[in-house]
C-alpha positions in Angstrom: 0.0 0.0 0.0 1.3 3.5 -0.9 1.2 6.1 1.8 -0.4 9.4 1.0 3.0 11.2 1.3 4.7 8.8 -1.0 1.9 9.1 -3.5 2.1 12.9 -3.4 5.9 12.7 -4.0 5.3 10.3 -7.0 2.7 12.6 -8.5 4.9 15.7 -8.0 8.0 14.0 -9.5 5.9 12.6 -12.3 4.5 16.0 -13.2 7.7 18.1 -13.0 9.2 17.3 -16.4 6.1 18.3 -18.2 5.8 21.7 -16.6 6.9 24.5 -18.8 6.0 27.5 -16.7 8.3 29.0 -14.0 6.7 28.4 -10.6 8.1 31.7 -9.2 6.6 33.5 -12.2 3.2 31.9 -11.6 3.3 32.8 -7.9 4.2 36.4 -8.8 1.4 36.7 -11.4 -1.1 35.2 -8.9 -0.1 37.5 -6.1 0.2 40.8 -7.9 -1.8 40.3 -11.1 1.1 41.5 -13.1 4.4 39.9 -14.0 6.2 41.5 -16.9 8.1 38.8 -18.8 6.6 35.9 -16.8 6.5 32.5 -18.6 2.9 31.2 -18.2 3.3 28.4 -20.7 0.9 25.5 -20.1 -0.8 27.3 -17.2 -4.5 26.9 -16.8 -6.0 30.3 -16.2 -9.5 29.2 -17.2 -11.0 30.2 -13.8 -9.1 33.5 -13.4 -11.4 36.3 -12.7 -10.7 39.9 -13.8 -7.7 39.0 -16.0 -7.1 41.7 -18.6 -5.5 41.7 -22.0 -3.0 44.3 -20.6 -1.8 41.9 -17.9 -1.4 39.1 -20.5 0.5 41.4 -22.9 3.3 41.8 -20.3 3.6 38.0 -19.8 4.1 35.2 -22.3 2.6 31.7 -22.8 2.1 29.0 -25.5 -0.6 27.2 -27.3 -1.3 25.1 -24.2 -1.9 28.2 -21.9 -5.6 28.2 -21.1 -7.3 31.6 -20.9 -10.7 32.4 -19.3 -12.1 34.2 -22.4 -11.8 33.3 -26.1 -11.1 37.0 -26.8 -8.0 37.1 -24.6 -4.6 36.2 -26.1 -1.1 35.9 -24.7 2.1 36.5 -26.6 4.2 33.5 -27.4 7.3 32.9 -25.2 10.6 32.9 -27.0 12.3 29.4 -27.2 14.1 28.4 -24.0 17.8 27.8 -24.2 18.9 24.3 -23.2 20.5 24.3 -19.8 
C-alpha cells in the first residue's frame, strides 16, 4: 500500500518534467496580477477572474496556456535555451 506522502511525491515528481512555466513567475502573477516577462506556458488560467489583456500582454505563454475568455490572447514565449 502506498502512503499518501509517497503518492504525493510520486505525483509531484511525475508532473515536474512536463511543466513549462516557472513556478516563481506563476506565484508572482497570482499575487500581484502583473508579472512582466513571466512565462505562463501550459498554465490553466480558465477560472481566473478579472484577468485583462493588458496583464497578459506583459507575460508570455504558449498554445497550451488556457485563458478564461476566447477573446483574450497571450504573446508566445521565446524558445528556451537548453541548460
